Every structure is written in C-alpha cells, then in structure tokens.
C-alpha positions as CSV (number, residue, x, y, z in Angstrom):
1,M,-0.2,0.0,-0.2
2,E,1.4,3.5,-0.5
3,P,0.5,6.2,1.3
4,V,0.4,9.8,0.1
5,I,2.5,12.2,1.9
6,F,2.6,15.7,3.1
7,Q,5.3,17.8,4.8
8,C,5.7,21.3,5.3
9,R,7.6,23.4,7.2
10,Y,6.2,25.9,9.4
11,E,8.0,28.8,12.3
12,L,6.7,29.3,16.0
13,A,7.6,32.8,15.7
14,D,5.1,33.5,13.1
15,F,2.2,31.1,14.6
16,R,-1.0,33.1,15.5
17,D,-4.2,31.3,17.4
18,D,-6.3,32.5,14.1
19,D,-4.4,30.6,11.9
20,F,-5.8,27.4,12.9
21,A,-9.6,29.7,11.3
22,T,-7.4,30.7,8.3
23,L,-6.3,27.4,7.7
24,H,-9.5,26.0,8.1
25,V,-8.5,22.9,10.7
26,H,-10.5,22.9,13.5
27,R,-8.9,23.5,17.4
28,P,-10.3,21.1,19.7
29,Q,-11.4,22.4,23.2
30,R,-8.5,20.9,25.2
31,L,-5.9,22.7,23.0
32,T,-7.2,25.9,25.0
33,Q,-5.1,25.2,28.1
34,A,-1.9,24.3,25.6
35,C,1.1,25.9,25.4
36,R,1.5,27.9,22.4
37,K,4.7,25.5,21.1
38,R,2.3,22.5,21.3
39,R,-0.6,25.0,19.5
40,A,1.6,25.4,16.6
41,E,3.0,21.7,16.6
42,Y,-1.0,20.6,16.5
43,L,-1.5,23.0,13.9
44,A,1.3,21.8,11.0
45,G,0.5,18.5,11.9
46,R,-3.4,18.5,11.5
47,Y,-2.7,21.0,8.5
48,A,-0.6,18.5,6.9
49,A,-3.9,15.8,7.7
50,K,-6.0,18.2,5.9
51,R,-3.8,18.4,2.9
52,V,-3.3,14.5,2.6
53,L,-7.1,14.3,3.1
54,E,-7.9,16.5,0.4
55,H,-5.6,14.5,-1.7
56,L,-7.4,11.7,-1.1
57,G,-11.1,12.7,-1.8
58,Y,-11.7,13.9,1.4
59,P,-11.7,17.7,1.8
60,W,-14.4,18.0,4.6
61,M,-13.2,15.5,6.3
62,Q,-10.7,16.4,9.9
63,V,-8.9,14.2,12.1
64,G,-9.4,13.8,15.6
65,S,-8.0,12.2,18.4
66,D,-8.7,9.8,21.2
67,E,-7.9,10.0,25.0
68,D,-4.3,8.6,24.7
69,R,-3.8,11.4,22.1
70,V,-4.1,9.2,19.1
71,P,-5.7,10.8,15.4
72,V,-8.6,9.1,14.7
73,W,-9.1,9.0,11.2
74,P,-11.9,9.0,8.7
75,R,-13.5,5.5,8.3
76,R,-11.3,3.0,5.5
77,L,-8.3,5.3,6.0
78,K,-5.4,4.6,7.7
79,G,-2.9,7.3,8.5
80,S,0.1,8.8,11.1
81,I,1.3,12.6,11.5
82,S,4.4,13.8,12.9
83,H,6.6,17.0,13.8
84,T,9.4,18.7,15.2
85,N,10.1,22.3,16.5
86,H,9.6,23.4,12.4
87,E,8.6,20.6,10.0
88,A,5.4,18.6,10.5
89,V,4.8,15.2,8.4
90,C,1.4,13.1,7.5
91,A,1.4,9.9,5.9
92,A,-2.2,8.0,5.0
93,F,-4.1,5.5,2.6
94,E,-7.2,4.3,2.3
95,G,-8.8,1.1,1.8
96,G,-6.2,-2.1,2.7
97,S,-6.8,-5.0,5.2
98,A,-8.2,-4.6,8.6
99,G,-4.5,-4.7,9.9
100,A,-3.3,-2.4,7.7
101,S,-1.7,1.1,9.2
102,V,1.5,3.3,8.9
103,G,3.8,4.8,11.0
104,V,5.7,8.1,10.2
105,D,8.2,10.2,12.4
106,V,10.0,13.5,11.1
107,E,13.4,13.9,13.3
108,R,16.3,17.2,13.2
109,Y,19.5,15.8,13.1
110,L,20.8,14.9,17.0
111,C,23.4,16.8,18.2
112,S,25.7,15.7,19.8
113,S,25.3,16.5,23.1
114,K,22.1,13.5,23.1
115,L,24.0,10.9,20.7
116,D,25.4,9.5,24.4
117,S,21.9,8.8,25.9
118,V,20.3,7.6,22.8
119,R,22.6,5.4,22.0
120,E,22.7,4.1,25.8
121,L,18.8,3.9,25.2
122,V,17.7,3.7,21.8
123,V,20.7,1.1,20.4
124,T,20.7,-2.2,20.4
125,R,24.9,-4.1,20.2
126,S,24.1,-5.1,16.6
127,E,22.8,-2.4,15.6
128,R,26.1,-0.8,17.3
129,G,27.5,-3.7,15.1
130,L,25.6,-2.3,11.5
131,I,27.0,1.1,12.4
132,A,30.0,-0.1,12.7
133,N,30.2,-2.6,9.9
134,N,29.2,-0.2,7.2
135,A,30.9,2.8,8.8
136,I,28.1,4.7,8.9
137,D,28.3,8.4,10.3
138,E,26.9,7.4,14.0
139,S,25.1,11.1,14.4
140,W,22.8,9.7,11.4
141,A,22.8,6.3,11.8
142,L,20.9,7.2,15.8
143,T,18.8,9.5,14.1
144,L,17.6,6.9,11.5
145,F,17.2,4.0,14.4
146,F,15.5,6.0,17.0
147,S,13.0,7.6,14.4
148,A,12.2,4.1,12.6
149,K,11.5,2.9,16.0
150,E,9.4,5.7,16.4
151,S,7.3,5.0,13.2
152,L,7.2,1.3,14.5
153,F,5.5,2.0,17.3
154,K,3.3,4.4,16.0
155,A,1.9,1.8,12.8
156,L,1.1,-0.7,15.6
157,Y,-0.1,1.3,18.7
158,P,-3.6,2.0,17.2
159,Q,-3.8,-2.4,16.7
160,T,-2.0,-3.3,19.9
161,R,-2.8,-0.5,22.5
162,A,0.8,-1.8,23.3
163,A,3.7,-0.1,24.4
164,F,7.4,-1.2,23.9
165,D,10.7,0.1,24.9
166,F,13.1,0.8,22.2
167,R,15.6,-0.9,22.4
168,E,13.2,-3.8,22.2
169,A,12.7,-3.2,18.2
170,E,15.9,-2.6,16.2
171,I,17.1,-2.5,12.5
172,T,18.3,-5.7,10.9
173,V,19.0,-4.6,7.5
174,L,19.7,-1.0,6.2
175,N,20.2,0.1,2.8
176,Q,21.2,3.2,1.7
177,S,21.0,3.0,-1.7
178,T,17.6,2.4,-1.7
179,K,16.7,4.0,1.6
180,T,14.9,1.5,3.1
181,F,15.2,-1.0,6.5
182,T,14.2,-4.1,7.6
183,I,12.8,-4.2,11.3
184,R,12.8,-6.7,13.9
185,L,11.1,-7.0,16.8
186,R,12.5,-8.6,19.5
187,T,9.7,-9.1,22.1
188,S,6.7,-10.3,21.6
189,V,4.4,-6.6,21.6
190,H,0.9,-8.9,20.1
191,V,-0.5,-11.8,19.2
192,R,-0.3,-10.9,16.0
193,F,2.9,-9.4,16.2
194,P,5.0,-11.9,18.0
195,K,8.8,-12.0,18.8
196,G,11.1,-11.7,15.6
197,W,8.3,-10.4,13.4
198,T,10.2,-8.3,10.7
199,A,8.6,-4.5,8.8
200,L,10.6,-2.7,5.9
201,G,10.7,0.8,5.9
202,R,11.1,3.7,4.3
203,Y,13.4,6.8,4.7
204,F,14.3,10.3,3.9
205,D,16.5,13.1,4.2
206,D,16.8,16.3,3.4
207,A,17.8,19.8,5.0
208,G,18.5,18.9,8.4
209,H,16.1,16.1,9.0
210,L,14.9,13.0,8.2
211,T,11.5,11.5,8.0
212,T,10.9,7.7,8.6
213,L,7.9,5.4,7.8
214,V,6.7,2.1,8.0
215,V,3.4,0.8,6.3
216,L,2.1,-2.8,7.5
C-alpha cells in the first residue's frame, strides 16, 4: 500500500491562534489550555493531515484524537502524523486489510549532546555492530534508528495499544542505496506481532531532518 505523504515547515514565531480558522483546521477545546508551542505543533500536523485528506478525496473531513492522543481517522483511512519544532508530516492511505496501518516520524538530526543518551536508551548491540561494520556516520544512524522505532510504534500502537521499549525493536538491515531498512521485534508485542516479526521501512533525508515510514 502506497500512502500519500505531505510534509510542511512552520515557524513558531509566526504562529497565531487565528491560523486555525485561516487554514480551516478544527481546534479542539482541550487545546485551549495548551502552551503556544503545542498549539502550533498541533496546527501544523493537522494541516498536513488536511492536505492529505484533500488528496484522498475527503476535503471536508478532519482528524481528531482519542484519550491517548492517537489520531482518529475517518472510516477506511489509515494514517499517521509527526512533527518537530519546525516540520510536520502526515502519511495516510485508503483501504487495505483490517490490520493495515502506517507509521511516520520526522526528526532533526541529533546534536552531539544527545548522542550518549540515545546510544544508551535506543541502540542494541547488534545495531552498534551494523553502524561499525558499514562505516555509517553515527549521528545520522542514531537519528535513523530512533525515528524508525518511533514509526514502528505509531504503526503498531493503534492496533495493539501496547507500549514497548526502544531496545525491544532493532534495525537488522539498512540499505542506503534504496533508502530502506528492515526492523525486527525482539519481544512479543501482540499475538499478531510476536518476537522475530519484521517490517520493511523507508527513509527520506533532506535539509537537516530525516523522515521514516513504516507501512503494514
């Protein structure tokens, strides 16, 4: 299944609450008490979703959220939203099997001050070997591994409602020529997603940020 993807850039300094009305994006009541940064992020993500819905033929639809803040998509649509302080991205498709889903994540490249903590919390021993054996830039690789696991979580969580640790999934294959990766579960997340289950993902890197995509 090939999702429709829309990515945009925004500036917090330019955000105004009137932008919700200008861009025809619904602002939920609970967002009223949120900080300015959270309101801007929400608007950017839902605007990206609006553009994707328009492309899929649903210009009148909006994407809500449930009690876990998981996006709620119109019937027959599967989608995912992500944002940084400056970028927002949405990926969605229509149809597919009952178990079909998509996860997308966008990240700015990790700065040197965050490498130690990400290396400790996110990366497995096998992934460290993958980086070393292929002479991959560590900062880039850690950003990719972090983002890929976020995308996998976003694809699985709406179906399983099960959380899992970053180190409970690992990248086993990374193909930089095709910009694809294989990610494997190191623990059972659900009866449909047992230990050893694998998924194929893609990544796109541009202008200081990296986007990953996992479609099930």
